[in-house]
N, C-alpha and C positions, 0 to 999 in steps of 0.2 A: 687249091691249097695256097693260102697266103704265104708270101715269103718276106723276109725282113731285109735282105740285102741281095745285091747282084754283083757278080764279078765276071769279067771277060778273060777267057783263057785261050791258049792254043795247045794243040796236042804236041807232045814231044816224043821222038823216036829214041833218042839217046838217053840213057840213064847212067848213074854212077857219079862219083865225086867230082871228076873232071868236068863232066857235063853240067853238074849243079853249080860249080864255081863259075863257069862261063855264063850261066843264066843269071846269076846274081850280079855279075858285072854289067849285065844289060838291064838291071832293075827288075828282074823276074825271079819268081820263087818256084822251086820244084814242088809238085803236089801230085796226089793220086786220087782218083775217084773209083770206089769199089762197091761191091755188094749188089743186092737186088737180082742175084743169079745171072749177072753179066760179067764179062771179063774186066779186069782192072784197066783204067785208062790213065796213063801218065800225062800230066798237063803242066803247063807253066802259067802262073797267075802273077799279076803286078805286085811287087813287094809293098809299095806304098798304100794301095787301096786295101790289100789284105791285112796289113798291120793296123790300119785305121779301123777296119771292121772288127778285128779282134779286140782292140782297146775300147770299143764302144760298150762292151759287155754283152753277155748272152751268146757269145760265139759258139758255145757248145750246146746250146739249147734252142737256137733259132734256125729255122729252115731258110736256106739260101738258094739262089738260082745262079748256076755257073754256065755261061754260054761258051761252048768250045767249038770254034770254027763254024758258028752259026747254029749249032744244036744246043738246046737248053736241057740242063740237068738239074733236078731238085735234089739238094744235098743237105746234110748236116755234118759239121766238123766233129770228128771223133778223136783226133789227136793232133798235136802240133809240137814241134821241137824248136827249142830256143838256143841260141849260141850260148855256151857256158859262161862267157865273160861279158859280152855286150848285150845279151838279152834280145838280139835280133831274131826274128822268125826265120827258121832255116828250112822247114818242110811242114806241110799240112796233109793229113789224111781226111778225105771227105767220104761219107757214106751216102750212097744213093738212097733217095726216099721215094717209095712208091705210095699209091693211095691207100694200101692196106698195111703199110709198115708200122710195126710197133717198136719203140725205142726204149732203151734203158739210159736215163739221163739223170743228172743231179740238179734239183731245183733249189734255188736259194731261199732262205727263210728270212722274212722281214718281221721285225717286232714293232707293234704299233702302240702308241700312248705310253711310251716309256716315261715321259714327263709327268703322267698322271698316275703311275703305278703306286698304290699305297705302300707296298713292301719297300720300294726303293726310297720313297719319302721317309720311311721310318729308319733308313740306314742300311737296308739290305742291298745286295748287288746282283745284277743280272749276270748269271754264269752261263754262257752259251756253250752247250755241249756239241751241237751240230749246227754249222752255218749253212748246210745244205742237206737235202734228203734225196737219196737215190730212189727212183720210181720207174715203173714201166708205164708207158703212156702211148696212145696212138700219135703218129708224127704230126698230125694236124690239130692236136689238142694239148700241146705242151704248155703248161701254165708259165707265166712270167716269173711268179714267185708264190711262196706259201706265206700266209700272214697269221701271226698270233697276237691277240689283243692282251696287253698287260694291265689294262685299266682297273682290274679287280684282283690282281695277283698280290698275295701277302707273303711276308717273310716265311721261308721254308717251303713254299709251293714248288711243285715239280710240274713242268709243262711237257706233255708227251705228244706223240703223233696223233692221239685221239683228240687233242685240243685243236687240231688243224681241220678246217672244213675242206676235205678233199673232193675235187670233182669226181663224178661217177666212174669215169674210165681211167682214173689215175690210181695206181696201186704201189705202195712201198715195196721194195724188194726184201725188206725184213718183215716177215709175216708171223714169227713165233712169239712176239711180245709187243707190248705197248711201250716202245722205246722212248727214252728221254731226249728232248731237243734242248731244254734249258731249265735252269732252276733259279729261284729267287733266294739266293744264299744269304742267310743271316750271319753277320760277323760275330766272332767269338765274344766280343764285348757286349753285344746285344743280348746274347744268350745268358751271359753271366749276370747282367743286370736283372733279367727276368728271374733267374734262380735266386738272386739276392732278395728280391721283393717277396718271393714265395717263402724264403727262410725267415724274413722278418715277421710275416703273418703267423707263421707257425710258432715262433717264439712268443708272440703276443698272446696267442690262445693258451699256450702252456702256462704263462704267468697268471692269467685270469683263473685257470682251473686250480692252480696252487692256492 
């Protein structure tokens, strides 16, 4: 199973606020590894390297390797806490990933060819309803992103999950409907202009009949 980042950590015996503050003074971050039917493992990871990994993107969707006192653990970040004022990372929860692990993750949506979209060229606006889609997926098959091509989208079009080419083993957690990801929303002015054109044609036909 390929991994996207590696961190070195040490096991920690003491837990609690006082212990966490002492770790941070040493440039370390309290964290925990849990899951895969094994007991939780409290660890300390370097603040700098962990923060850089988080800000690279994909922290919650990429598999990582954490080496704890010489033993490697494959993990995925499931949650992290930020300082309410400074936005510093305060704690991270990592989930162990086994070879048969299935995860529920949010995959970002990327929109392609926005500059070529005929609807946008006509004055419509891309209205994004979901920036990410929650799916269940095997741990070693997590997509980087979902892509939707806008090159043929017209004003008023709705782009649903059915417009995404999903890999075979990737399944949305919402299964009861073809849910909307984005729309090509026509401004009110565009609609009123269309209505006005239709009204002019109707008046002209009426005049000829008279």
